[in-house]
N, C-alpha and C positions, 0 to 999 in steps of 0.2 A: 917825215912820218910814214912809217911803213904802211902800205896798203891804201894810201890816199892819193887820188889822181888830181892833177892840176885841172881846174875847171876852165882854164884859158887854152892850154895847149895839149892836154892829155898826158903830159909827162908826170914823173914822180913829184908829188907835192912835198914841200917842207913844212907846211902848216896851213891853218885856216885863219883868214884875216878879214877885217871889215873892208867892204868895197867902197871905192870912191864914187860908185853909182848911187849910193843911198843906204838906206837901213837894211842891208843884207850882207852876208858873208860868203866867201868862196874860198876854195883851196887853191893855193898858188905854188908854183915851183920857184926856185931862186931867180931864174932868168926873167920870168914874168913879173915877179915882185920888183926887180931892179928896173924893168922897163915901165912899170906902173900899168901894165896891160890888164885889161878886164875881159871877161867873156864877150866875144864879138857880138853875137846876136843881142845880148842884153844891152850892150852899149848902143847898138843901132836903135833899138826900141826906146831906150831912155832919151837919146838925142832926138828921135822923131817926136816924142811927146813934149819936149822942152825947147824946141827951136831946131830948125833944120839947116843952120849955117854955123860955121866956126865962130863967127862974131857974136853969136847968141850965148856963148859959154865963157865963163870966167877964165882968165889966162892960166890959172893953176890947173884947169882941167884939160888944156890943150895937150900937154904931154901924155895924159891918159889916153886920149883919142889916138895920138900918134903911136904910142907903144902898143895899143890894142891892134891897130892896123898892121904894124910891123909883125907882130906874132901871128896874125891871121893871114899874112901874105897878101894883104890888100893895099892898094894905093888910097890916098886921101880922097881922090876923085871917086873911086869905086865906093868907098865908105859913104860919102855924102850923097851919092846917087841912091844907094840902098836906104839911107835915112829918109830921103825925099819920097822914095817909092813906098816905104812903110807908112809914113805920115799920110800920104794920099790914100793908100789902101784902107787905113783905119779911120779916115775922115778927120785927121788932126791938122791938116794944112788948108 
């Protein structure tokens, strides 16, 4: 779609789709769609609110976290540390 930017990586988006994070939509490029990547900070916040370890999330959601980290250039360890820091800062842990 001309003029639409991917909310995950900032590249050219191919469309707007429902997010795996909940009742919201984002613009995605082809590569982010294929990886099931979501906007990084939104994923951190959602995970901080709903549990701060991989085991707290359904198996179908694990590839979403992994793809999001890959597109953001983050390791899973970095991601989970940011999730824990966010939960602590907001008083959710």
